[in-house]
PQR file of N, CA, C, O and H, with PARSE charges and radii, in Angstrom:
ATOM      1  N   MET A   1       7.796  16.295  31.392 -0.4000 1.5000
ATOM      2  CA  MET A   1       6.787  15.312  31.746 -0.0000 2.0000
ATOM      3  C   MET A   1       5.394  15.793  31.350  0.5500 1.7000
ATOM      4  O   MET A   1       4.531  14.994  30.987 -0.5500 1.4000
ATOM      5  N   HIS A   2       5.186  17.093  31.423 -0.4000 1.5000
ATOM      6  CA  HIS A   2       3.884  17.650  31.081 -0.0000 2.0000
ATOM      7  C   HIS A   2       3.557  17.420  29.599  0.5500 1.7000
ATOM      8  O   HIS A   2       2.410  17.135  29.256 -0.5500 1.4000
ATOM      9  H   HIS A   2       5.887  17.743  31.717  0.4000 1.0000
ATOM     10  N   VAL A   3       4.554  17.542  28.728 -0.4000 1.5000
ATOM     11  CA  VAL A   3       4.333  17.356  27.292 -0.0000 2.0000
ATOM     12  C   VAL A   3       3.927  15.917  27.009  0.5500 1.7000
ATOM     13  O   VAL A   3       3.044  15.670  26.188 -0.5500 1.4000
ATOM     14  H   VAL A   3       5.486  17.773  29.006  0.4000 1.0000
ATOM     15  N   ARG A   4       4.563  14.970  27.680 -0.4000 1.5000
ATOM     16  CA  ARG A   4       4.216  13.561  27.475 -0.0000 2.0000
ATOM     17  C   ARG A   4       2.782  13.273  27.874  0.5500 1.7000
ATOM     18  O   ARG A   4       2.060  12.594  27.144 -0.5500 1.4000
ATOM     19  H   ARG A   4       5.280  15.171  28.347  0.4000 1.0000
ATOM     20  N   SER A   5       2.363  13.776  29.018 -0.4000 1.5000
ATOM     21  CA  SER A   5       0.999  13.512  29.462 -0.0000 2.0000
ATOM     22  C   SER A   5      -0.010  14.169  28.523  0.5500 1.7000
ATOM     23  O   SER A   5      -1.088  13.619  28.297 -0.5500 1.4000
ATOM     24  H   SER A   5       2.950  14.327  29.611  0.4000 1.0000
ATOM     25  N   THR A   6       0.321  15.328  27.977 -0.4000 1.5000
ATOM     26  CA  THR A   6      -0.573  15.987  27.031 -0.0000 2.0000
ATOM     27  C   THR A   6      -0.687  15.171  25.752  0.5500 1.7000
ATOM     28  O   THR A   6      -1.782  14.996  25.218 -0.5500 1.4000
ATOM     29  H   THR A   6       1.196  15.775  28.160  0.4000 1.0000
ATOM     30  N   ARG A   7       0.450  14.669  25.254 -0.4000 1.5000
ATOM     31  CA  ARG A   7       0.425  13.847  24.041 -0.0000 2.0000
ATOM     32  C   ARG A   7      -0.352  12.556  24.278  0.5500 1.7000
ATOM     33  O   ARG A   7      -1.139  12.135  23.431 -0.5500 1.4000
ATOM     34  H   ARG A   7       1.340  14.811  25.688  0.4000 1.0000
ATOM     35  N   LEU A   8      -0.128  11.931  25.432 -0.4000 1.5000
ATOM     36  CA  LEU A   8      -0.825  10.693  25.752 -0.0000 2.0000
ATOM     37  C   LEU A   8      -2.326  10.947  25.853  0.5500 1.7000
ATOM     38  O   LEU A   8      -3.126  10.158  25.351 -0.5500 1.4000
ATOM     39  H   LEU A   8       0.511  12.274  26.120  0.4000 1.0000
ATOM     40  N   ARG A   9      -2.704  12.035  26.494 -0.4000 1.5000
ATOM     41  CA  ARG A   9      -4.111  12.367  26.632 -0.0000 2.0000
ATOM     42  C   ARG A   9      -4.746  12.606  25.258  0.5500 1.7000
ATOM     43  O   ARG A   9      -5.872  12.170  25.015 -0.5500 1.4000
ATOM     44  H   ARG A   9      -2.053  12.676  26.902  0.4000 1.0000
ATOM     45  N   TYR A  10      -4.035  13.292  24.363 -0.4000 1.5000
ATOM     46  CA  TYR A  10      -4.567  13.531  23.022 -0.0000 2.0000
ATOM     47  C   TYR A  10      -4.704  12.212  22.268  0.5500 1.7000
ATOM     48  O   TYR A  10      -5.687  12.000  21.558 -0.5500 1.4000
ATOM     49  H   TYR A  10      -3.121  13.646  24.561  0.4000 1.0000
ATOM     50  N   PHE A  11      -3.721  11.328  22.421 -0.4000 1.5000
ATOM     51  CA  PHE A  11      -3.768  10.036  21.738 -0.0000 2.0000
ATOM     52  C   PHE A  11      -4.952   9.211  22.208  0.5500 1.7000
ATOM     53  O   PHE A  11      -5.631   8.580  21.397 -0.5500 1.4000
ATOM     54  H   PHE A  11      -2.922  11.500  22.998  0.4000 1.0000
ATOM     55  N   VAL A  12      -5.206   9.209  23.500 -0.4000 1.5000
ATOM     56  CA  VAL A  12      -6.280   8.398  24.053 -0.0000 2.0000
ATOM     57  C   VAL A  12      -7.642   9.036  23.770  0.5500 1.7000
ATOM     58  O   VAL A  12      -8.584   8.341  23.389 -0.5500 1.4000
ATOM     59  H   VAL A  12      -4.655   9.721  24.159  0.4000 1.0000
ATOM     60  N   ASN A  13      -7.749  10.344  23.952 -0.4000 1.5000
ATOM     61  CA  ASN A  13      -9.039  11.014  23.834 -0.0000 2.0000
ATOM     62  C   ASN A  13      -9.214  11.770  22.519  0.5500 1.7000
ATOM     63  O   ASN A  13     -10.305  12.270  22.243 -0.5500 1.4000
ATOM     64  H   ASN A  13      -6.983  10.908  24.262  0.4000 1.0000
ATOM     65  N   GLY A  14      -8.178  11.861  21.715 -0.4000 1.5000
ATOM     66  CA  GLY A  14      -8.222  12.684  20.514 -0.0000 2.0000
ATOM     67  C   GLY A  14      -9.070  12.080  19.408  0.5500 1.7000
ATOM     68  O   GLY A  14      -9.563  10.957  19.508 -0.5500 1.4000
ATOM     69  H   GLY A  14      -7.292  11.454  21.939  0.4000 1.0000
ATOM     70  N   ASP A  15      -9.219  12.856  18.362 -0.4000 1.5000
ATOM     71  CA  ASP A  15      -9.975  12.426  17.203 -0.0000 2.0000
ATOM     72  C   ASP A  15      -9.186  11.336  16.477  0.5500 1.7000
ATOM     73  O   ASP A  15      -8.033  11.540  16.097 -0.5500 1.4000
ATOM     74  H   ASP A  15      -8.819  13.768  18.280  0.4000 1.0000
ATOM     75  N   ARG A  16      -9.802  10.209  16.293 -0.4000 1.5000
ATOM     76  CA  ARG A  16      -9.114   9.090  15.648 -0.0000 2.0000
ATOM     77  C   ARG A  16      -9.377   9.039  14.155  0.5500 1.7000
ATOM     78  O   ARG A  16      -8.849   8.163  13.469 -0.5500 1.4000
ATOM     79  H   ARG A  16     -10.739  10.043  16.601  0.4000 1.0000
ATOM     80  N   GLY A  17     -10.162   9.939  13.645 -0.4000 1.5000
ATOM     81  CA  GLY A  17     -10.419   9.974  12.215 -0.0000 2.0000
ATOM     82  C   GLY A  17     -11.744   9.337  11.868  0.5500 1.7000
ATOM     83  O   GLY A  17     -12.463   8.820  12.723 -0.5500 1.4000
ATOM     84  H   GLY A  17     -10.590  10.650  14.202  0.4000 1.0000
ATOM     85  N   ASP A  18     -12.035   9.392  10.612 -0.4000 1.5000
ATOM     86  CA  ASP A  18     -13.291   8.892  10.090 -0.0000 2.0000
ATOM     87  C   ASP A  18     -13.089   7.452   9.638  0.5500 1.7000
ATOM     88  O   ASP A  18     -12.500   7.212   8.584 -0.5500 1.4000
ATOM     89  H   ASP A  18     -11.451   9.813   9.918  0.4000 1.0000
ATOM     90  N   VAL A  19     -13.568   6.494  10.419 -0.4000 1.5000
ATOM     91  CA  VAL A  19     -13.344   5.076  10.122 -0.0000 2.0000
ATOM     92  C   VAL A  19     -13.934   4.679   8.776  0.5500 1.7000
ATOM     93  O   VAL A  19     -13.231   4.031   8.001 -0.5500 1.4000
ATOM     94  H   VAL A  19     -14.046   6.688  11.275  0.4000 1.0000
ATOM     95  N   PRO A  20     -15.181   5.023   8.444 -0.5600 1.5000
ATOM     96  CA  PRO A  20     -15.680   4.659   7.114  0.2800 2.0000
ATOM     97  C   PRO A  20     -14.841   5.262   5.986  0.5500 1.7000
ATOM     98  O   PRO A  20     -14.687   4.647   4.930 -0.5500 1.4000
ATOM     99  N   GLY A  21     -14.308   6.445   6.202 -0.4000 1.5000
ATOM    100  CA  GLY A  21     -13.431   7.054   5.204 -0.0000 2.0000
ATOM    101  C   GLY A  21     -12.168   6.246   4.997  0.5500 1.7000
ATOM    102  O   GLY A  21     -11.738   6.041   3.862 -0.5500 1.4000
ATOM    103  H   GLY A  21     -14.433   6.945   7.059  0.4000 1.0000
ATOM    104  N   TRP A  22     -11.565   5.781   6.098 -0.4000 1.5000
ATOM    105  CA  TRP A  22     -10.356   4.962   5.986 -0.0000 2.0000
ATOM    106  C   TRP A  22     -10.656   3.626   5.331  0.5500 1.7000
ATOM    107  O   TRP A  22      -9.836   3.106   4.574 -0.5500 1.4000
ATOM    108  H   TRP A  22     -11.915   5.948   7.019  0.4000 1.0000
ATOM    109  N   VAL A  23     -11.816   3.070   5.613 -0.4000 1.5000
ATOM    110  CA  VAL A  23     -12.197   1.804   4.975 -0.0000 2.0000
ATOM    111  C   VAL A  23     -12.349   2.024   3.473  0.5500 1.7000
ATOM    112  O   VAL A  23     -11.896   1.200   2.678 -0.5500 1.4000
ATOM    113  H   VAL A  23     -12.482   3.492   6.228  0.4000 1.0000
ATOM    114  N   LEU A  24     -12.976   3.114   3.085 -0.4000 1.5000
ATOM    115  CA  LEU A  24     -13.142   3.420   1.666 -0.0000 2.0000
ATOM    116  C   LEU A  24     -11.797   3.621   0.985  0.5500 1.7000
ATOM    117  O   LEU A  24     -11.583   3.115  -0.117 -0.5500 1.4000
ATOM    118  H   LEU A  24     -13.344   3.783   3.731  0.4000 1.0000
ATOM    119  N   ILE A  25     -10.896   4.345   1.618 -0.4000 1.5000
ATOM    120  CA  ILE A  25      -9.561   4.556   1.058 -0.0000 2.0000
ATOM    121  C   ILE A  25      -8.830   3.229   0.908  0.5500 1.7000
ATOM    122  O   ILE A  25      -8.173   2.994  -0.106 -0.5500 1.4000
ATOM    123  H   ILE A  25     -11.070   4.756   2.513  0.4000 1.0000
ATOM    124  N   THR A  26      -8.939   2.363   1.907 -0.4000 1.5000
ATOM    125  CA  THR A  26      -8.274   1.066   1.846 -0.0000 2.0000
ATOM    126  C   THR A  26      -8.837   0.217   0.715  0.5500 1.7000
ATOM    127  O   THR A  26      -8.078  -0.408  -0.025 -0.5500 1.4000
ATOM    128  H   THR A  26      -9.473   2.554   2.731  0.4000 1.0000
ATOM    129  N   LEU A  27     -10.152   0.187   0.573 -0.4000 1.5000
ATOM    130  CA  LEU A  27     -10.762  -0.596  -0.495 -0.0000 2.0000
ATOM    131  C   LEU A  27     -10.418  -0.042  -1.873  0.5500 1.7000
ATOM    132  O   LEU A  27     -10.169  -0.804  -2.807 -0.5500 1.4000
ATOM    133  H   LEU A  27     -10.769   0.694   1.174  0.4000 1.0000
ATOM    134  N   MET A  28     -10.405   1.275  -2.000 -0.4000 1.5000
ATOM    135  CA  MET A  28     -10.051   1.876  -3.284 -0.0000 2.0000
ATOM    136  C   MET A  28      -8.593   1.593  -3.635  0.5500 1.7000
ATOM    137  O   MET A  28      -8.276   1.334  -4.796 -0.5500 1.4000
ATOM    138  H   MET A  28     -10.608   1.894  -1.242  0.4000 1.0000
ATOM    139  N   THR A  29      -7.716   1.640  -2.656 -0.4000 1.5000
ATOM    140  CA  THR A  29      -6.311   1.336  -2.903 -0.0000 2.0000
ATOM    141  C   THR A  29      -6.145  -0.112  -3.329  0.5500 1.7000
ATOM    142  O   THR A  29      -5.402  -0.404  -4.267 -0.5500 1.4000
ATOM    143  H   THR A  29      -7.974   1.850  -1.713  0.4000 1.0000
ATOM    144  N   ALA A  30      -6.831  -1.024  -2.646 -0.4000 1.5000
ATOM    145  CA  ALA A  30      -6.772  -2.433  -3.024 -0.0000 2.0000
ATOM    146  C   ALA A  30      -7.308  -2.641  -4.438  0.5500 1.7000
ATOM    147  O   ALA A  30      -6.752  -3.429  -5.202 -0.5500 1.4000
ATOM    148  H   ALA A  30      -7.434  -0.787  -1.884  0.4000 1.0000
ATOM    149  N   GLY A  31      -8.376  -1.944  -4.786 -0.4000 1.5000
ATOM    150  CA  GLY A  31      -8.924  -2.037  -6.136 -0.0000 2.0000
ATOM    151  C   GLY A  31      -7.947  -1.534  -7.186  0.5500 1.7000
ATOM    152  O   GLY A  31      -7.801  -2.143  -8.246 -0.5500 1.4000
ATOM    153  H   GLY A  31      -8.828  -1.303  -4.165  0.4000 1.0000
ATOM    154  N   LEU A  32      -7.276  -0.423  -6.894 -0.4000 1.5000
ATOM    155  CA  LEU A  32      -6.273   0.091  -7.828 -0.0000 2.0000
ATOM    156  C   LEU A  32      -5.125  -0.886  -8.007  0.5500 1.7000
ATOM    157  O   LEU A  32      -4.639  -1.079  -9.121 -0.5500 1.4000
ATOM    158  H   LEU A  32      -7.394   0.072  -6.033  0.4000 1.0000
ATOM    159  N   VAL A  33      -4.688  -1.503  -6.919 -0.4000 1.5000
ATOM    160  CA  VAL A  33      -3.606  -2.486  -7.011 -0.0000 2.0000
ATOM    161  C   VAL A  33      -4.028  -3.652  -7.891  0.5500 1.7000
ATOM    162  O   VAL A  33      -3.245  -4.116  -8.720 -0.5500 1.4000
ATOM    163  H   VAL A  33      -5.083  -1.347  -6.014  0.4000 1.0000
ATOM    164  N   VAL A  34      -5.244  -4.127  -7.724 -0.4000 1.5000
ATOM    165  CA  VAL A  34      -5.734  -5.255  -8.534 -0.0000 2.0000
ATOM    166  C   VAL A  34      -5.797  -4.866 -10.007  0.5500 1.7000
ATOM    167  O   VAL A  34      -5.380  -5.641 -10.867 -0.5500 1.4000
ATOM    168  H   VAL A  34      -5.880  -3.750  -7.051  0.4000 1.0000
ATOM    169  N   VAL A  35      -6.314  -3.673 -10.310 -0.4000 1.5000
ATOM    170  CA  VAL A  35      -6.415  -3.229 -11.700 -0.0000 2.0000
ATOM    171  C   VAL A  35      -5.038  -3.049 -12.325  0.5500 1.7000
ATOM    172  O   VAL A  35      -4.797  -3.509 -13.441 -0.5500 1.4000
ATOM    173  H   VAL A  35      -6.653  -3.042  -9.611  0.4000 1.0000
ATOM    174  N   ILE A  36      -4.139  -2.387 -11.617 -0.4000 1.5000
ATOM    175  CA  ILE A  36      -2.789  -2.168 -12.147 -0.0000 2.0000
ATOM    176  C   ILE A  36      -2.061  -3.491 -12.314  0.5500 1.7000
ATOM    177  O   ILE A  36      -1.375  -3.701 -13.315 -0.5500 1.4000
ATOM    178  H   ILE A  36      -4.335  -2.013 -10.710  0.4000 1.0000
ATOM    179  N   TRP A  37      -2.203  -4.381 -11.346 -0.4000 1.5000
ATOM    180  CA  TRP A  37      -1.567  -5.703 -11.440 -0.0000 2.0000
ATOM    181  C   TRP A  37      -2.115  -6.464 -12.648  0.5500 1.7000
ATOM    182  O   TRP A  37      -1.359  -7.122 -13.362 -0.5500 1.4000
ATOM    183  H   TRP A  37      -2.760  -4.210 -10.534  0.4000 1.0000
ATOM    184  N   GLY A  38      -3.407  -6.377 -12.873 -0.4000 1.5000
ATOM    185  CA  GLY A  38      -4.015  -7.066 -14.007 -0.0000 2.0000
ATOM    186  C   GLY A  38      -3.530  -6.526 -15.343  0.5500 1.7000
ATOM    187  O   GLY A  38      -3.326  -7.286 -16.290 -0.5500 1.4000
ATOM    188  H   GLY A  38      -4.022  -5.842 -12.292  0.4000 1.0000
ATOM    189  N   LEU A  39      -3.345  -5.212 -15.416 -0.4000 1.5000
ATOM    190  CA  LEU A  39      -2.877  -4.606 -16.663 -0.0000 2.0000
ATOM    191  C   LEU A  39      -1.381  -4.781 -16.879  0.5500 1.7000
ATOM    192  O   LEU A  39      -0.947  -5.081 -17.992 -0.5500 1.4000
ATOM    193  H   LEU A  39      -3.511  -4.595 -14.647  0.4000 1.0000
ATOM    194  N   ALA A  40      -0.596  -4.599 -15.837 -0.4000 1.5000
ATOM    195  CA  ALA A  40       0.861  -4.618 -15.982 -0.0000 2.0000
ATOM    196  C   ALA A  40       1.467  -5.987 -15.714  0.5500 1.7000
ATOM    197  O   ALA A  40       2.631  -6.215 -16.045 -0.5500 1.4000
ATOM    198  H   ALA A  40      -0.949  -4.356 -14.934  0.4000 1.0000
ATOM    199  N   GLY A  41       0.715  -6.894 -15.130 -0.4000 1.5000
ATOM    200  CA  GLY A  41       1.257  -8.202 -14.774 -0.0000 2.0000
ATOM    201  C   GLY A  41       1.848  -8.969 -15.942  0.5500 1.7000
ATOM    202  O   GLY A  41       2.989  -9.422 -15.852 -0.5500 1.4000
ATOM    203  H   GLY A  41      -0.230  -6.709 -14.862  0.4000 1.0000
ATOM    204  N   PRO A  42       1.116  -9.132 -17.031 -0.5600 1.5000
ATOM    205  CA  PRO A  42       1.680  -9.870 -18.163  0.2800 2.0000
ATOM    206  C   PRO A  42       2.933  -9.208 -18.745  0.5500 1.7000
ATOM    207  O   PRO A  42       3.887  -9.899 -19.100 -0.5500 1.4000
ATOM    208  N   ALA A  43       2.938  -7.891 -18.843 -0.4000 1.5000
ATOM    209  CA  ALA A  43       4.103  -7.190 -19.374 -0.0000 2.0000
ATOM    210  C   ALA A  43       5.309  -7.367 -18.459  0.5500 1.7000
ATOM    211  O   ALA A  43       6.421  -7.605 -18.930 -0.5500 1.4000
ATOM    212  H   ALA A  43       2.162  -7.329 -18.555  0.4000 1.0000
ATOM    213  N   LEU A  44       5.089  -7.251 -17.164 -0.4000 1.5000
ATOM    214  CA  LEU A  44       6.188  -7.441 -16.213 -0.0000 2.0000
ATOM    215  C   LEU A  44       6.687  -8.883 -16.222  0.5500 1.7000
ATOM    216  O   LEU A  44       7.882  -9.134 -16.070 -0.5500 1.4000
ATOM    217  H   LEU A  44       4.186  -7.058 -16.781  0.4000 1.0000
ATOM    218  N   SER A  45       5.783  -9.810 -16.398 -0.4000 1.5000
ATOM    219  CA  SER A  45       6.175 -11.217 -16.483 -0.0000 2.0000
ATOM    220  C   SER A  45       7.047 -11.459 -17.704  0.5500 1.7000
ATOM    221  O   SER A  45       8.042 -12.180 -17.625 -0.5500 1.4000
ATOM    222  H   SER A  45       4.812  -9.606 -16.521  0.4000 1.0000
ATOM    223  N   ASN A  46       6.679 -10.857 -18.836 -0.4000 1.5000
ATOM    224  CA  ASN A  46       7.484 -11.003 -20.046 -0.0000 2.0000
ATOM    225  C   ASN A  46       8.872 -10.386 -19.883  0.5500 1.7000
ATOM    226  O   ASN A  46       9.865 -10.967 -20.320 -0.5500 1.4000
ATOM    227  H   ASN A  46       5.871 -10.272 -18.900  0.4000 1.0000
ATOM    228  N   VAL A  47       8.941  -9.225 -19.266 -0.4000 1.5000
ATOM    229  CA  VAL A  47      10.230  -8.574 -19.021 -0.0000 2.0000
ATOM    230  C   VAL A  47      11.088  -9.452 -18.123  0.5500 1.7000
ATOM    231  O   VAL A  47      12.283  -9.615 -18.371 -0.5500 1.4000
ATOM    232  H   VAL A  47       8.134  -8.753 -18.911  0.4000 1.0000
ATOM    233  N   PHE A  48      10.491 -10.014 -17.087 -0.4000 1.5000
ATOM    234  CA  PHE A  48      11.231 -10.881 -16.175 -0.0000 2.0000
ATOM    235  C   PHE A  48      11.735 -12.130 -16.892  0.5500 1.7000
ATOM    236  O   PHE A  48      12.882 -12.536 -16.706 -0.5500 1.4000
ATOM    237  H   PHE A  48       9.521  -9.881 -16.885  0.4000 1.0000
ATOM    238  N   GLN A  49      10.882 -12.737 -17.705 -0.4000 1.5000
ATOM    239  CA  GLN A  49      11.280 -13.936 -18.441 -0.0000 2.0000
ATOM    240  C   GLN A  49      12.423 -13.642 -19.415  0.5500 1.7000
ATOM    241  O   GLN A  49      13.345 -14.445 -19.549 -0.5500 1.4000
ATOM    242  H   GLN A  49       9.950 -12.408 -17.856  0.4000 1.0000
ATOM    243  N   GLN A  50      12.365 -12.506 -20.084 -0.4000 1.5000
ATOM    244  CA  GLN A  50      13.435 -12.121 -20.998 -0.0000 2.0000
ATOM    245  C   GLN A  50      14.739 -11.879 -20.252  0.5500 1.7000
ATOM    246  O   GLN A  50      15.807 -12.271 -20.722 -0.5500 1.4000
ATOM    247  H   GLN A  50      11.615 -11.853 -19.975  0.4000 1.0000
ATOM    248  N   ALA A  51      14.657 -11.241 -19.102 -0.4000 1.5000
ATOM    249  CA  ALA A  51      15.860 -10.985 -18.309 -0.0000 2.0000
ATOM    250  C   ALA A  51      16.485 -12.294 -17.839  0.5500 1.7000
ATOM    251  O   ALA A  51      17.705 -12.452 -17.894 -0.5500 1.4000
ATOM    252  H   ALA A  51      13.789 -10.923 -18.720  0.4000 1.0000
ATOM    253  N   ILE A  52      15.664 -13.231 -17.379 -0.4000 1.5000
ATOM    254  CA  ILE A  52      16.182 -14.522 -16.940 -0.0000 2.0000
ATOM    255  C   ILE A  52      16.792 -15.278 -18.118  0.5500 1.7000
ATOM    256  O   ILE A  52      17.834 -15.917 -17.975 -0.5500 1.4000
ATOM    257  H   ILE A  52      14.674 -13.103 -17.335  0.4000 1.0000
ATOM    258  N   ALA A  53      16.143 -15.206 -19.281 -0.4000 1.5000
ATOM    259  CA  ALA A  53      16.666 -15.889 -20.465 -0.0000 2.0000
ATOM    260  C   ALA A  53      18.025 -15.323 -20.863  0.5500 1.7000
ATOM    261  O   ALA A  53      18.909 -16.076 -21.271 -0.5500 1.4000
ATOM    262  H   ALA A  53      15.296 -14.687 -19.396  0.4000 1.0000
ATOM    263  N   ARG A  54      18.200 -14.031 -20.753 -0.4000 1.5000
ATOM    264  CA  ARG A  54      19.494 -13.421 -21.089 -0.0000 2.0000
ATOM    265  C   ARG A  54      20.565 -13.823 -20.100  0.5500 1.7000
ATOM    266  O   ARG A  54      21.698 -14.100 -20.494 -0.5500 1.4000
ATOM    267  H   ARG A  54      17.481 -13.419 -20.422  0.4000 1.0000
ATOM    268  N   VAL A  55      20.229 -13.859 -18.832 -0.4000 1.5000
ATOM    269  CA  VAL A  55      21.225 -14.207 -17.807 -0.0000 2.0000
ATOM    270  C   VAL A  55      21.626 -15.679 -17.932  0.5500 1.7000
ATOM    271  O   VAL A  55      22.809 -16.009 -17.846 -0.5500 1.4000
ATOM    272  H   VAL A  55      19.309 -13.634 -18.512  0.4000 1.0000
ATOM    273  N   THR A  56      20.662 -16.550 -18.133 -0.4000 1.5000
ATOM    274  CA  THR A  56      20.974 -17.975 -18.208 -0.0000 2.0000
ATOM    275  C   THR A  56      21.501 -18.372 -19.583  0.5500 1.7000
ATOM    276  O   THR A  56      22.026 -19.474 -19.745 -0.5500 1.4000
ATOM    277  H   THR A  56      19.701 -16.282 -18.203  0.4000 1.0000
ATOM    278  N   GLY A  57      21.370 -17.491 -20.576 -0.4000 1.5000
ATOM    279  CA  GLY A  57      21.844 -17.785 -21.914 -0.0000 2.0000
ATOM    280  C   GLY A  57      23.351 -17.657 -22.062  0.5500 1.7000
ATOM    281  O   GLY A  57      23.921 -18.161 -23.030 -0.5500 1.4000
ATOM    282  H   GLY A  57      20.943 -16.596 -20.445  0.4000 1.0000
ATOM    283  N   PHE A  58      24.000 -16.993 -21.122 -0.4000 1.5000
ATOM    284  CA  PHE A  58      25.449 -16.814 -21.227 -0.0000 2.0000
ATOM    285  C   PHE A  58      26.176 -17.987 -20.731  0.5500 1.7000
ATOM    286  O   PHE A  58      27.407 -18.002 -20.746 -0.5500 1.4000
ATOM    287  H   PHE A  58      23.537 -16.584 -20.336  0.4000 1.0000
TER
END
């Protein structure tokens, strides 16, 4: 029981991290997803269309 109360106390009172840092990481990750999607999207779309054409062509 003592371990649980210690963990709960740390969770409630502990360091929750640097909020602006997490916001920056989240925005940078979203930006990377947008850039990668923009670059790879057309190629992936073409691959998907070719795969569907092969499956439906039989």
